[in-house]
C-alpha positions as CSV (number, residue, x, y, z in Angstrom):
1,M,-8.0,-25.4,-15.7
2,Q,-5.3,-27.1,-17.7
3,F,-1.5,-26.8,-17.2
4,K,-1.4,-24.9,-20.5
5,D,-3.5,-22.2,-18.8
6,V,-0.9,-21.7,-16.0
7,I,1.5,-18.9,-16.6
8,G,5.2,-20.0,-16.7
9,Q,6.3,-22.7,-14.3
10,A,7.4,-25.0,-17.1
11,T,9.4,-27.2,-14.8
12,L,6.6,-27.9,-12.4
13,K,4.1,-28.4,-15.3
14,S,6.3,-31.3,-16.5
15,E,7.1,-32.8,-13.1
16,L,3.6,-32.9,-11.6
17,P,2.1,-35.2,-14.3
18,E,5.1,-37.6,-13.7
19,L,4.1,-37.9,-10.0
20,M,0.9,-39.6,-11.0
21,Q,2.0,-41.4,-14.1
22,E,4.9,-43.0,-12.3
23,N,2.8,-43.9,-9.2
24,R,4.6,-41.4,-7.0
25,L,1.6,-39.3,-6.1
26,A,1.6,-38.4,-2.4
27,H,-1.7,-38.3,-0.6
28,A,-0.9,-34.8,0.8
29,I,0.9,-32.1,-1.2
30,L,1.7,-28.5,-0.2
31,F,2.1,-26.0,-3.0
32,L,4.1,-23.2,-1.4
33,G,4.5,-20.1,-3.4
34,K,4.4,-16.3,-2.8
35,E,1.4,-14.3,-4.0
36,G,1.1,-14.1,-7.7
37,S,3.4,-17.1,-8.4
38,G,0.6,-19.3,-9.6
39,A,0.4,-21.9,-6.8
40,L,-3.4,-22.0,-6.9
41,P,-3.7,-22.3,-10.7
42,L,-1.1,-25.1,-10.6
43,A,-3.2,-26.9,-7.9
44,L,-6.3,-26.4,-9.9
45,A,-4.7,-27.8,-13.1
46,F,-3.2,-30.7,-11.2
47,A,-6.6,-31.6,-9.7
48,Q,-8.2,-31.6,-13.2
49,Y,-5.3,-33.8,-14.4
50,I,-6.0,-36.3,-11.5
51,V,-9.7,-36.7,-12.4
52,C,-9.3,-36.5,-16.2
53,E,-10.8,-39.6,-17.7
54,R,-8.2,-39.7,-20.4
55,I,-5.5,-39.9,-17.8
56,N,-7.3,-42.3,-15.5
57,Q,-8.2,-44.7,-18.4
58,P,-5.4,-44.2,-21.0
59,S,-5.5,-47.8,-22.3
60,A,-9.3,-47.6,-23.0
61,S,-9.1,-44.3,-24.7
62,S,-6.2,-45.1,-26.8
63,K,-7.6,-48.2,-28.4
64,E,-10.1,-46.5,-30.6
65,P,-10.6,-42.9,-31.9
66,S,-13.4,-40.9,-30.5
67,L,-16.8,-41.5,-32.1
68,F,-17.3,-37.7,-32.2
69,G,-13.9,-36.7,-33.5
70,D,-12.8,-35.2,-30.3
71,A,-9.1,-34.1,-30.3
72,E,-6.9,-36.5,-28.3
73,P,-4.0,-35.1,-26.2
74,E,-0.6,-35.9,-27.5
75,P,1.6,-38.0,-25.2
76,A,5.2,-37.0,-24.5
77,G,6.9,-40.4,-24.6
78,D,4.7,-42.7,-22.4
79,L,3.3,-39.7,-20.5
80,F,0.4,-37.3,-21.0
81,Y,1.6,-33.9,-19.7
82,D,-1.9,-32.3,-19.5
83,S,-5.5,-33.2,-19.0
84,C,-7.5,-33.6,-22.2
85,G,-9.8,-30.7,-21.5
86,T,-12.7,-32.3,-23.4
87,C,-13.9,-35.3,-21.4
88,P,-16.9,-34.8,-19.1
89,A,-14.6,-34.9,-16.0
90,C,-12.4,-32.1,-17.4
91,L,-15.4,-30.0,-18.4
92,K,-16.8,-30.2,-14.9
93,A,-13.3,-29.6,-13.3
94,A,-12.8,-26.6,-15.6
95,A,-16.1,-25.1,-14.2
96,F,-14.9,-26.0,-10.7
97,A,-18.0,-28.1,-10.3
98,H,-16.6,-31.7,-10.4
99,P,-18.3,-33.7,-7.6
100,D,-15.0,-35.3,-6.5
101,V,-13.0,-32.1,-6.4
102,H,-13.7,-30.3,-3.1
103,F,-12.6,-26.8,-2.0
104,S,-11.8,-25.2,1.3
105,Y,-10.9,-21.5,1.8
106,P,-11.2,-18.7,4.3
107,V,-14.7,-17.5,4.8
108,V,-16.7,-15.3,7.1
109,T,-20.1,-15.9,8.7
110,K,-22.9,-15.7,6.1
111,K,-25.8,-16.6,8.4
112,S,-25.9,-15.1,11.8
113,G,-25.3,-17.6,14.5
114,T,-24.1,-20.3,12.1
115,P,-20.4,-21.3,11.9
116,P,-19.2,-20.5,8.3
117,I,-18.1,-23.2,6.0
118,S,-16.7,-23.0,2.4
119,T,-19.8,-24.5,0.7
120,D,-21.8,-21.4,1.9
121,Y,-19.8,-19.5,-0.8
122,I,-19.3,-22.1,-3.5
123,T,-21.1,-20.0,-6.1
124,E,-19.0,-17.0,-5.4
125,W,-15.8,-19.2,-5.2
126,R,-16.4,-20.5,-8.7
127,E,-16.9,-17.0,-10.1
128,F,-13.8,-15.8,-8.3
129,L,-11.6,-18.6,-9.7
130,K,-12.9,-17.8,-13.2
131,S,-12.2,-14.1,-12.9
132,H,-9.3,-13.9,-10.4
133,P,-7.2,-17.2,-10.6
134,Y,-4.2,-15.2,-9.4
135,G,-6.1,-13.3,-6.7
136,N,-5.0,-13.0,-3.1
137,A,-6.9,-13.3,0.2
138,Y,-7.8,-9.6,0.3
139,D,-9.3,-9.9,-3.2
140,W,-11.4,-12.9,-2.1
141,L,-12.7,-11.4,1.1
142,Q,-13.7,-8.2,-0.7
143,F,-15.3,-10.3,-3.5
144,I,-17.6,-11.9,-0.9
145,G,-18.3,-8.6,0.9
146,A,-16.3,-9.4,4.0
147,E,-15.2,-5.8,4.3
148,N,-12.9,-5.6,7.4
149,K,-13.9,-9.1,8.8
150,Q,-11.2,-11.6,9.2
151,G,-11.6,-14.8,7.2
152,N,-11.1,-18.2,8.8
153,I,-11.1,-21.9,8.1
154,T,-13.2,-23.1,11.1
155,A,-13.6,-26.3,13.1
156,Q,-17.0,-26.7,11.5
157,E,-15.2,-26.6,8.1
158,C,-12.8,-29.4,9.3
159,N,-15.8,-31.5,10.3
160,D,-17.3,-30.9,6.8
161,I,-14.1,-32.0,5.1
162,I,-13.9,-35.2,7.1
163,K,-17.5,-36.0,6.2
164,K,-17.0,-35.3,2.5
165,L,-13.8,-37.3,2.1
166,N,-15.1,-40.3,3.9
167,L,-17.8,-40.7,1.3
168,K,-17.2,-42.8,-1.8
169,S,-16.2,-40.9,-4.9
170,F,-19.1,-40.0,-7.2
171,E,-17.5,-40.2,-10.7
172,S,-13.7,-40.3,-10.6
173,G,-11.4,-42.9,-9.2
174,Y,-10.0,-40.1,-7.0
175,K,-11.2,-37.6,-4.4
176,V,-9.3,-34.3,-4.3
177,L,-9.5,-31.6,-1.7
178,I,-7.9,-28.2,-2.5
179,M,-7.4,-26.1,0.6
180,W,-6.4,-22.6,-0.3
181,L,-4.4,-20.7,2.4
182,P,-4.1,-23.2,5.3
183,E,-2.5,-20.2,7.1
184,Y,-6.1,-19.4,8.1
185,L,-6.5,-22.7,9.8
186,G,-5.9,-22.5,13.6
187,N,-5.4,-25.3,16.1
188,E,-8.7,-26.7,14.9
189,G,-6.8,-28.0,11.9
190,N,-5.5,-30.8,14.2
191,K,-8.9,-32.4,13.6
192,L,-7.7,-33.2,10.1
193,L,-4.4,-35.0,11.1
194,K,-5.7,-38.5,11.2
195,L,-7.5,-38.0,7.8
196,I,-4.3,-36.6,6.3
197,E,-2.1,-39.4,7.7
198,E,-4.5,-42.2,6.9
199,P,-6.8,-41.0,4.1
200,P,-9.4,-43.3,2.4
201,P,-8.0,-44.9,-0.8
202,N,-7.3,-42.6,-3.7
203,T,-7.8,-39.4,-1.7
204,V,-5.5,-36.5,-2.3
205,F,-5.0,-33.3,-0.3
206,L,-3.6,-30.3,-2.2
207,F,-2.7,-27.5,0.2
208,V,-1.9,-24.1,-1.4
209,A,0.0,-21.6,0.9
210,E,2.0,-18.4,0.8
211,N,3.6,-18.4,4.2
212,E,5.1,-21.6,5.6
213,G,5.7,-20.1,9.0
214,Q,1.9,-19.6,9.6
215,I,0.9,-23.2,8.9
216,L,0.4,-25.7,11.7
217,G,3.6,-27.7,12.2
218,T,1.5,-30.8,12.6
219,I,0.2,-30.4,9.1
220,L,3.6,-29.4,7.6
221,S,5.2,-32.6,8.9
222,R,2.6,-34.7,7.0
223,V,2.8,-33.2,3.5
224,Q,5.1,-33.4,0.5
225,L,6.4,-29.9,-0.1
226,I,6.5,-28.4,-3.6
227,K,8.0,-25.0,-3.8
228,V,6.5,-22.7,-6.5
229,P,9.1,-20.1,-7.6
230,L,8.3,-16.5,-8.6
231,L,7.5,-16.1,-12.2
232,E,10.1,-15.0,-14.8
233,D,9.7,-11.5,-16.2
234,R,9.4,-12.9,-19.7
235,D,6.5,-15.1,-18.7
236,I,4.6,-12.2,-17.1
237,E,5.4,-10.0,-20.1
238,T,4.0,-12.6,-22.5
239,A,0.9,-13.2,-20.4
240,L,0.1,-9.4,-20.2
241,V,0.4,-9.1,-24.0
242,E,-1.6,-12.2,-24.9
243,R,-4.2,-12.2,-22.1
244,N,-4.7,-8.5,-21.4
245,N,-3.8,-6.9,-24.7
246,I,-1.1,-4.8,-23.1
247,L,1.4,-3.1,-25.5
248,P,4.7,-5.0,-25.5
249,E,6.8,-2.0,-24.3
250,T,4.3,-1.4,-21.4
251,A,4.2,-5.1,-20.6
252,A,8.0,-5.2,-20.3
253,R,8.0,-2.3,-17.9
254,I,5.3,-3.8,-15.8
255,A,7.0,-7.2,-15.7
256,A,10.2,-5.6,-14.5
257,V,8.5,-3.8,-11.7
258,S,6.2,-6.7,-10.6
259,Q,9.1,-8.8,-9.2
260,G,7.7,-12.2,-10.3
261,N,4.2,-11.5,-9.0
262,Y,1.4,-11.7,-11.7
263,H,-1.2,-10.4,-9.2
264,T,0.9,-7.2,-8.9
265,A,1.4,-7.1,-12.7
266,L,-2.3,-7.1,-13.2
267,Q,-2.8,-4.3,-10.7
268,L,-0.1,-2.3,-12.4
269,S,-1.6,-2.9,-15.8
270,R,-4.8,-1.2,-14.6
271,S,-2.9,2.0,-14.0
272,A,-0.3,1.6,-16.8
273,D,-0.9,5.2,-17.9
274,E,0.0,6.6,-14.5
275,D,3.1,8.7,-14.6
276,W,4.8,7.4,-11.5
277,Q,8.1,8.8,-12.6
278,E,6.7,12.4,-12.6
279,L,5.2,11.8,-9.2
280,L,8.5,10.5,-7.9
281,R,10.4,13.4,-9.4
282,D,8.1,15.8,-7.6
283,W,8.6,14.0,-4.4
284,L,12.4,13.9,-4.5
285,N,12.5,17.6,-5.5
286,A,10.3,18.4,-2.5
287,I,12.5,16.4,-0.2
288,M,15.9,17.7,-1.5
289,K,15.2,21.2,-2.8
290,T,11.8,23.0,-2.3
291,G,11.3,22.1,1.4
292,P,8.4,21.6,3.9
293,V,5.6,23.4,2.1
294,A,6.2,21.5,-1.1
295,Q,6.5,18.2,0.9
296,S,3.2,18.9,2.6
297,R,1.5,19.6,-0.7
298,W,2.9,16.4,-2.2
299,V,1.8,14.3,0.7
300,D,-1.7,15.7,0.4
301,E,-1.7,14.8,-3.3
302,V,-0.5,11.2,-2.8
303,S,-2.8,10.6,0.1
304,K,-5.8,11.1,-2.3
305,L,-4.7,8.0,-4.3
306,G,-6.2,4.6,-3.5
307,R,-4.4,2.2,-1.4
308,E,-3.4,-0.1,-4.3
309,Q,-2.1,2.9,-6.3
310,Q,0.0,4.0,-3.3
311,K,1.5,0.5,-3.1
312,Q,2.1,0.5,-6.9
313,F,3.9,3.9,-6.6
314,L,6.1,2.6,-3.8
315,Q,6.8,-0.6,-5.8
316,Y,7.9,1.6,-8.8
317,F,10.3,3.6,-6.6
318,N,11.6,0.3,-5.2
319,H,12.2,-1.0,-8.7
320,L,14.1,2.1,-9.8
321,L,16.3,1.9,-6.6
322,Q,17.1,-1.8,-7.3
323,L,18.0,-0.9,-10.8
324,A,20.2,1.9,-9.5
325,V,21.9,-0.6,-7.2
326,K,22.5,-3.0,-10.0
327,M,23.9,-0.3,-12.3
328,Q,26.4,0.7,-9.6
329,I,27.7,-2.9,-9.4
330,F,27.3,-4.0,-13.0
331,E,27.8,-1.5,-15.8
332,E,25.5,-3.5,-18.2
333,A,22.6,-3.9,-15.7
334,G,20.6,-1.1,-17.3
335,K,20.3,-2.8,-20.7
336,G,16.8,-4.0,-21.5
337,H,15.2,-1.3,-19.3
338,P,13.5,1.7,-20.8
339,E,15.8,4.6,-21.4
340,K,13.8,6.9,-19.1
341,E,14.3,4.4,-16.2
342,Q,18.0,4.1,-16.9
343,D,18.4,7.8,-16.8
344,F,16.4,8.1,-13.6
345,A,18.5,5.4,-12.0
346,L,21.7,7.2,-12.9
347,R,20.3,10.4,-11.3
348,L,19.5,8.4,-8.1
349,N,23.1,7.2,-8.1
350,K,24.3,10.8,-8.1
351,I,22.4,11.7,-4.9
352,S,22.7,8.4,-3.0
353,G,25.1,5.5,-2.5
354,L,24.5,1.8,-2.1
355,E,24.0,1.9,1.7
356,Q,21.5,4.7,1.4
357,Q,19.6,3.1,-1.5
358,Q,19.3,-0.2,0.5
359,A,18.0,1.8,3.5
360,I,15.4,3.5,1.4
361,I,14.3,0.2,-0.1
362,E,13.8,-1.2,3.4
363,E,11.7,1.9,4.3
364,L,9.6,1.6,1.2
365,D,8.9,-2.1,2.0
366,N,7.9,-1.2,5.5
367,A,5.6,1.6,4.2
368,A,3.9,-0.9,1.7
369,Y,3.3,-3.3,4.6
370,Y,1.6,-0.6,6.7
371,I,-0.5,0.6,3.8
372,E,-1.9,-3.0,3.5
373,R,-2.9,-2.7,7.1
374,N,-4.8,0.6,6.6
375,A,-2.2,3.0,8.0
376,N,-3.1,6.7,7.9
377,S,-1.6,7.6,4.5
378,K,-0.8,11.3,5.3
379,M,1.1,10.4,8.5
380,L,2.8,7.5,6.7
381,F,4.0,9.5,3.7
382,M,5.1,12.4,5.8
383,A,7.1,10.2,8.1
384,L,8.6,8.5,5.0
385,T,9.5,11.9,3.5
386,I,11.4,12.9,6.6
387,K,13.2,9.6,6.8
388,I,14.3,9.7,3.1
389,Y,15.5,13.3,3.6
390,H,17.8,12.2,6.5
391,I,18.9,9.1,4.8
392,I,20.1,11.0,1.7
393,K,21.1,14.4,3.3
394,D,22.6,13.2,6.6
395,K,23.4,9.6,5.6
396,I,21.3,8.3,8.5
397,V,20.1,4.7,8.4
398,F,17.0,4.1,10.6
399,L,17.0,1.0,12.6
400,N,13.5,-0.7,12.6
401,E,12.5,-2.7,15.7
């Protein structure tokens, strides 16, 4: 993967090459970014940049043109800001099969009685990266058929990493380890501390994480932190149009709802034809007007949706509430949003104030959290219905423990 294949993140895509070109490359880097921000694609592109023959041997490749007429990357000043994409090293790295780029990620036991290690799933991992570069841990574990099993990065995996990185590099001047989601690494991760602190020459650790608080402090203290921001709406919108053939108007709506998360945007695009606004209108009417029978009927209907669709619906309601809040504070906040969304947000402002809207947003966030953890959808949405009724009707704000 090249930097040009990474969505958005223009600042990091220019700063990362400079680390190497200016001899400021740390031997352990942590890419910290929320789901869907592109932290893993950035690490993959950086790993390919590190092993690229054009980057590692710029003087040799710049003396003479390629015998086969291969395109040469254009330098920006004295720097090359992307891997060439055509040398043998790049071709292998793009297929996630370069012998000096190693991977570690959460896995489950594949052979009974044998501690799981990442290489057990290397074929599946390569397929996953090609089809789901912005996927999350749940996507990966379902991809390998883990079902409800908890993935882990085990002590056996740490031993395997130590063994691999103490070998000489096969082709590149560098050896790179990309560890995806070190949050799944327990105290056994302390086995890696000496290697991280005193690695063999030209060995680079690239950690990719979403939650800093779940990473071993002993590892955190030994890495250079690179924070990966959420994506801009315009970058998500452009990617949806160019990569997924989504209509521009639909892409703009999805980008606004996805809150900088391209993984969420892709999920929303799969159900772009769903009329979440009609479902939401029916819900609010049942809550505020038609009463318990209509509420029960609505809960039965929404409980038949899949878990991801339920989350998308809650995200859409959350988006409209945030728009309503902005429109109460800034008159011009609605500009750029579809007219139907502006109208719905105005209606929300008629039945609820700022404090109530913020309370509902918190309840929606909590509900999405519990849906991810397989909560009973009927019970969850019925409880949510009752809470929203009291928040709006009685102006009660529920305190969550």
